[in-house]
DSSP file (Angstrom, degrees, kcal/mol; ACC not computed):
  #  RESIDUE AA STRUCTURE BP1 BP2  ACC     N-H-->O    O-->H-N    N-H-->O    O-->H-N    TCO  KAPPA ALPHA  PHI   PSI    X-CA   Y-CA   Z-CA
    1    1 A M              0   0    0      0, 0.0     2,-0.4     0, 0.0    82,-0.0   0.000 360.0 360.0 360.0 130.8   -7.8  -14.2  -11.7
    2    2 A T        -     0   0    0      2,-0.0    82,-2.5     0, 0.0     2,-0.5  -0.903 360.0-149.5-107.8 135.4   -7.8  -12.7   -8.2
    3    3 A I  E     -A   83   0A   0     -2,-0.4     2,-0.5    80,-0.2    80,-0.3  -0.910   7.2-159.4-107.1 131.3   -5.9   -9.6   -7.4
    4    4 A V  E     -A   82   0A   0     78,-3.2    78,-2.2    -2,-0.5     2,-0.4  -0.929   4.6-154.0-110.2 131.4   -4.5   -9.1   -3.9
    5    5 A Y  E     +A   81   0A   0     18,-0.5    18,-3.3    -2,-0.5     2,-0.3  -0.892  22.5 172.6-106.9 131.9   -3.6   -5.6   -2.7
    6    6 A T  E     -AB  80  22A   0     74,-2.9    74,-2.5    -2,-0.4     2,-0.5  -0.954  36.3-136.8-139.7 156.0   -1.0   -5.1    0.0
    7    7 A I  E     -AB  79  21A   0     14,-2.3    14,-2.9    -2,-0.3     2,-0.5  -0.973  31.4-155.0-104.3 126.2    1.1   -2.7    1.9
    8    8 A D  E     -AB  78  20A   0     70,-3.4    70,-2.1    -2,-0.5     2,-0.6  -0.898   5.0-157.0-110.1 130.1    4.6   -4.1    2.1
    9    9 A V  E     -AB  77  19A   0     10,-2.9     9,-3.4    -2,-0.5    10,-1.4  -0.926  15.8-175.4-110.4 119.5    7.0   -3.1    4.9
   10   10 A Y  E     -AB  76  17A   0     66,-3.1    66,-2.7    -2,-0.6     2,-0.3  -0.869  29.4-111.9-116.8 147.0   10.7   -3.5    4.2
   11   11 A S  E  >  -A   75   0A   0      5,-2.4     4,-1.6    -2,-0.3    64,-0.2  -0.588  16.9-147.7 -70.3 133.0   13.8   -3.1    6.4
   12   12 A K  T  4 S+     0   0    0     62,-1.9    -1,-0.1    -2,-0.3    63,-0.1   0.708  94.8  59.8 -72.6 -19.3   15.8   -0.1    5.3
   13   13 A V  T  4 S-     0   0    0     61,-0.3    -1,-0.2     1,-0.1    62,-0.1   0.962 131.1  -2.9 -74.2 -53.7   18.9   -1.9    6.4
   14   14 A D  T  4 S-     0   0    0      2,-0.1    -2,-0.2     0, 0.0    -1,-0.1   0.291  90.7-116.0-127.7  10.1   18.8   -5.1    4.3
   15   15 A E     <  +     0   0    0     -4,-1.6     2,-0.2     1,-0.2    -3,-0.1   0.695  56.7 161.2  62.3  22.3   15.5   -4.7    2.3
   16   16 A T        -     0   0    0      1,-0.1    -5,-2.4    -6,-0.1     2,-0.6  -0.529  47.6-114.0 -71.1 137.2   14.0   -7.8    4.0
   17   17 A L  E     +B   10   0A   0     -7,-0.2    -7,-0.2    -2,-0.2     3,-0.1  -0.649  40.3 173.6 -72.6 118.2   10.2   -8.0    3.8
   18   18 A L  E     +     0   0A   0     -9,-3.4     2,-0.3    -2,-0.6    -8,-0.2   0.777  59.9   4.6 -96.6 -33.1    9.1   -7.6    7.4
   19   19 A L  E     -B    9   0A   0    -10,-1.4   -10,-2.9     2,-0.0     2,-0.4  -0.992  51.1-159.5-157.3 142.7    5.3   -7.4    7.1
   20   20 A E  E     -B    8   0A   0     -2,-0.3     2,-0.6   -12,-0.2   -12,-0.2  -0.984  13.2-164.2-128.7 119.7    2.7   -7.7    4.4
   21   21 A I  E     -B    7   0A   0    -14,-2.9   -14,-2.3    -2,-0.4     2,-0.3  -0.910  14.2-139.2-109.5 117.2   -0.7   -6.1    5.1
   22   22 A E  E     -B    6   0A   0     -2,-0.6   -16,-0.2   -16,-0.2   -18,-0.0  -0.556  14.3-140.8 -76.6 137.4   -3.6   -7.2    2.9
   23   23 A I        -     0   0    0    -18,-3.3   -18,-0.5    -2,-0.3     2,-0.1  -0.867  14.8-127.2-101.4 122.4   -6.0   -4.4    1.9
   24   24 A P    >   -     0   0    0      0, 0.0     3,-2.1     0, 0.0     4,-0.3  -0.417  19.4-123.6 -65.5 143.4   -9.7   -5.1    1.8
   25   25 A E  G >  S+     0   0    0      1,-0.3     3,-1.6     2,-0.2     4,-0.3   0.812 108.8  65.2 -59.0 -31.2  -11.3   -4.2   -1.5
   26   26 A N  G 3  S+     0   0    0      1,-0.3    -1,-0.3     2,-0.1     4,-0.2   0.559  99.8  53.9 -71.1  -4.8  -13.8   -2.0    0.2
   27   27 A K  G <> S+     0   0    0     -3,-2.1     4,-2.2     1,-0.1    -1,-0.3   0.426  79.6  95.8-102.4  -2.1  -10.9    0.3    1.3
   28   28 A L  H <> S+     0   0    0     -3,-1.6     4,-2.5    -4,-0.3     5,-0.2   0.833  80.3  52.9 -65.3 -34.5   -9.5    0.9   -2.2
   29   29 A S  H  > S+     0   0    0     -4,-0.3     4,-1.9     2,-0.2    -1,-0.2   0.924 111.7  46.9 -65.4 -42.2  -11.3    4.2   -2.8
   30   30 A G  H  > S+     0   0    0      2,-0.2     4,-2.4    -4,-0.2    -2,-0.2   0.882 111.0  52.7 -64.0 -38.8   -9.9    5.6    0.4
   31   31 A I  H  X S+     0   0    0     -4,-2.2     4,-2.7     2,-0.2     5,-0.2   0.939 107.9  50.5 -60.8 -48.1   -6.5    4.3   -0.4
   32   32 A A  H  X>S+     0   0    0     -4,-2.5     5,-1.9     1,-0.2     4,-1.0   0.886 111.1  49.3 -59.3 -40.1   -6.6    6.0   -3.8
   33   33 A E  H  <5S+     0   0    0     -4,-1.9     3,-0.5     2,-0.2    -1,-0.2   0.934 112.3  46.8 -65.8 -46.4   -7.5    9.3   -2.2
   34   34 A I  H  <5S+     0   0    0     -4,-2.4    -2,-0.2     1,-0.2    -1,-0.2   0.894 113.3  49.2 -61.7 -40.4   -4.8    9.1    0.4
   35   35 A M  H  <5S-     0   0    0     -4,-2.7    -1,-0.2    -5,-0.2    -2,-0.2   0.667 106.3-129.7 -75.8 -16.2   -2.2    8.2   -2.2
   36   36 A G  T  <5 +     0   0    0     -4,-1.0    -3,-0.2    -3,-0.5     2,-0.1   0.823  43.8 173.3  73.3  30.9   -3.3   11.1   -4.4
   37   37 A W      < -     0   0    0     -5,-1.9    -1,-0.2    -6,-0.2     2,-0.1  -0.406  30.2-126.1 -75.2 147.3   -3.7    8.9   -7.5
   38   38 A S     >  -     0   0    0     -2,-0.1     4,-2.6     1,-0.1     5,-0.2  -0.322  37.0 -99.0 -73.9 170.0   -5.2   10.1  -10.8
   39   39 A E  H  > S+     0   0    0      1,-0.2     4,-2.5     2,-0.2     5,-0.2   0.882 127.4  52.2 -60.0 -37.4   -8.0    8.1  -12.3
   40   40 A E  H  > S+     0   0    0      2,-0.2     4,-2.5     1,-0.2    -1,-0.2   0.927 109.7  47.5 -64.4 -46.2   -5.5    6.4  -14.6
   41   41 A D  H  > S+     0   0    0      1,-0.2     4,-2.6     2,-0.2    -2,-0.2   0.922 113.0  49.4 -60.1 -44.2   -3.3    5.5  -11.6
   42   42 A K  H  X S+     0   0    0     -4,-2.6     4,-2.5     1,-0.2    -2,-0.2   0.922 110.8  49.5 -62.2 -45.0   -6.3    4.1   -9.7
   43   43 A K  H  X S+     0   0    0     -4,-2.5     4,-1.2     1,-0.2    -1,-0.2   0.919 112.6  47.3 -61.2 -45.0   -7.5    2.1  -12.7
   44   44 A E  H  <>S+     0   0    0     -4,-2.5     5,-2.8     1,-0.2     3,-0.3   0.907 111.3  51.1 -64.2 -41.9   -4.0    0.6  -13.2
   45   45 A F  H ><5S+     0   0    0     -4,-2.6     3,-1.9     1,-0.2    -2,-0.2   0.919 107.1  53.3 -61.6 -43.4   -3.7   -0.2   -9.5
   46   46 A L  H 3<5S+     0   0    0     -4,-2.5    -1,-0.2     1,-0.3    -2,-0.2   0.781 106.6  53.9 -63.0 -26.0   -7.1   -2.0   -9.5
   47   47 A L  T 3<5S-     0   0    0     -4,-1.2    -1,-0.3    -3,-0.3    -2,-0.2   0.448 125.1-104.8 -85.2  -1.1   -5.8   -4.1  -12.4
   48   48 A G  T < 5S+     0   0    0     -3,-1.9     2,-0.5     1,-0.3    -3,-0.2   0.699  78.5 132.8  86.4  20.3   -2.8   -5.1  -10.4
   49   49 A I      < +     0   0    0     -5,-2.8    -1,-0.3    -6,-0.1    -2,-0.2  -0.903  46.1  25.8-107.8 129.6   -0.3   -2.9  -12.2
   50   50 A G        -     0   0    0     -2,-0.5    31,-0.9    31,-0.1     2,-0.4   0.124  54.5-131.1 105.7 146.3    2.1   -0.7  -10.4
   51   51 A V  E     -C   80   0A   0     29,-0.2     2,-0.4    27,-0.0    29,-0.2  -0.998  24.5-164.7-129.9 133.0    4.0   -0.4   -7.1
   52   52 A Y  E     -C   79   0A   0     27,-2.6    27,-2.7    -2,-0.4     2,-0.2  -0.960  17.7-126.9-124.9 137.3    4.0    2.9   -5.2
   53   53 A N  E     -C   78   0A   0     -2,-0.4     2,-0.5    25,-0.2    25,-0.3  -0.524  23.6-140.1 -74.6 148.8    6.2    4.2   -2.4
   54   54 A I        -     0   0    0     23,-2.3    23,-0.5    -2,-0.2     2,-0.1  -0.954  12.0-151.3-114.5 126.4    4.4    5.4    0.7
   55   55 A N     >  -     0   0    0     -2,-0.5     4,-2.6    21,-0.1     5,-0.2  -0.371  33.7 -96.6 -89.1 175.1    5.6    8.5    2.5
   56   56 A E  H  > S+     0   0    0      1,-0.2     4,-2.3     2,-0.2     5,-0.2   0.913 122.7  49.8 -59.1 -47.3    5.2    9.2    6.2
   57   57 A N  H  > S+     0   0    0      1,-0.2     4,-1.7     2,-0.2    -1,-0.2   0.920 113.7  45.7 -59.8 -45.7    2.1   11.4    5.8
   58   58 A Q  H  > S+     0   0    0      1,-0.2     4,-2.7     2,-0.2    -1,-0.2   0.902 110.1  55.4 -63.3 -41.5    0.4    8.7    3.7
   59   59 A A  H  X S+     0   0    0     -4,-2.6     4,-2.6     1,-0.2    -2,-0.2   0.906 106.2  50.1 -59.9 -43.7    1.4    6.0    6.1
   60   60 A I  H  X S+     0   0    0     -4,-2.3     4,-1.6     1,-0.2    -1,-0.2   0.908 113.4  45.7 -63.4 -42.1   -0.2    7.7    9.0
   61   61 A K  H  X S+     0   0    0     -4,-1.7     4,-2.4     2,-0.2    -2,-0.2   0.885 112.1  51.4 -67.5 -38.4   -3.5    8.1    7.1
   62   62 A L  H  X S+     0   0    0     -4,-2.7     4,-2.7     2,-0.2     5,-0.2   0.887 106.3  54.8 -65.9 -39.1   -3.4    4.6    5.8
   63   63 A E  H  X>S+     0   0    0     -4,-2.6     5,-1.4     1,-0.2     4,-1.2   0.915 110.1  46.9 -58.4 -42.9   -2.9    3.3    9.4
   64   64 A S  H  <5S+     0   0    0     -4,-1.6     3,-0.2     2,-0.2    -2,-0.2   0.928 113.4  47.7 -65.1 -45.6   -6.0    5.1   10.4
   65   65 A L  H  <5S+     0   0    0     -4,-2.4    -2,-0.2     1,-0.2    -1,-0.2   0.895 121.5  35.4 -61.9 -41.9   -8.0    3.9    7.4
   66   66 A L  H  <5S-     0   0    0     -4,-2.7    -1,-0.2     2,-0.2    -2,-0.2   0.508 101.1-129.3 -93.6  -6.1   -6.9    0.2    7.9
   67   67 A C  T  <5S+     0   0    0     -4,-1.2     2,-0.3    -3,-0.2    -3,-0.2   0.896  70.5 116.7  56.6  42.1   -6.9    0.3   11.7
   68   68 A K      < -     0   0    0     -5,-1.4     2,-0.5    -6,-0.2    -1,-0.2  -0.994  60.8-136.1-139.5 144.2   -3.4   -1.2   11.7
   69   69 A K        +     0   0    0     -2,-0.3    -9,-0.1     1,-0.1    -5,-0.0  -0.883  46.9 131.0-101.6 126.8    0.0    0.2   12.9
   70   70 A F        +     0   0    0     -2,-0.5     2,-0.2   -11,-0.1    -1,-0.1   0.435  31.8 115.0-148.2 -11.5    2.9   -0.4   10.5
   71   71 A Y        +     0   0    0    -12,-0.1     2,-0.3   -15,-0.1     5,-0.1  -0.480  27.7 153.5 -75.4 136.3    4.8    2.9   10.1
   72   72 A S    >   -     0   0    0     -2,-0.2     3,-1.8     3,-0.2     0, 0.0  -0.941  48.0-130.9-153.1 141.1    8.4    3.3   11.4
   73   73 A S  T 3  S+     0   0    0     -2,-0.3    -2,-0.0     1,-0.3   -17,-0.0   0.655 108.0  65.6 -67.1 -12.3   11.1    5.6   10.2
   74   74 A N  T 3  S+     0   0    0      2,-0.0   -62,-1.9   -63,-0.0   -61,-0.3   0.512  98.3  66.1 -83.8  -5.6   13.3    2.5   10.1
   75   75 A N  E <  S-A   11   0A   0     -3,-1.8     2,-0.4   -64,-0.2   -64,-0.2  -0.830  71.7-135.1-121.4 155.3   11.3    0.9    7.3
   76   76 A A  E     -A   10   0A   0    -66,-2.7   -66,-3.1    -2,-0.3     2,-0.4  -0.879  25.6-152.9-103.1 140.2   10.4    1.5    3.7
   77   77 A L  E     +A    9   0A   0    -23,-0.5   -23,-2.3    -2,-0.4     2,-0.3  -0.930  16.4 173.7-120.9 138.3    6.8    1.1    2.7
   78   78 A Q  E     -AC   8  53A   0    -70,-2.1   -70,-3.4    -2,-0.4     2,-0.4  -0.977  18.2-148.5-137.6 152.6    5.2    0.2   -0.7
   79   79 A I  E     +AC   7  52A   0    -27,-2.7   -27,-2.6    -2,-0.3     2,-0.3  -0.974  29.3 158.5-120.6 137.6    1.7   -0.5   -1.8
   80   80 A S  E     -AC   6  51A   0    -74,-2.5   -74,-2.9    -2,-0.4     2,-0.4  -0.962  29.5-144.8-151.9 165.3    1.1   -2.9   -4.7
   81   81 A G  E     +A    5   0A   0    -31,-0.9     2,-0.3    -2,-0.3   -76,-0.2  -0.996  24.9 163.9-134.2 141.3   -1.5   -5.1   -6.3
   82   82 A G  E     -A    4   0A   0    -78,-2.2   -78,-3.2    -2,-0.4     2,-0.2  -0.995  35.1-104.6-156.0 155.5   -0.8   -8.4   -7.9
   83   83 A S  E      A    3   0A   0     -2,-0.3   -80,-0.2   -80,-0.3   -36,-0.0  -0.519 360.0 360.0 -83.7 148.7   -2.7  -11.5   -9.1
   84   84 A V              0   0    0    -82,-2.5   -81,-0.1    -2,-0.2    -1,-0.1   0.312 360.0 360.0-122.2 360.0   -2.6  -14.8   -7.3
């Protein structure tokens, strides 16, 4: 089983998925720190359990970590992991 970790960008207007950004596994420790997860939250996320909302401050830090631009006040952001 392979787990894929993503940041999902949704329209606040109609909840359409606009963008899905895959997170490289070597960035997961930085992600956990930015998200402020406990060890339990981090462990569950690594197992592909849980979906977390991303606030503006977290989004800006995540953009820097991942070298990708995705934040807009017009969109809702979530981070998740799931098996494929």
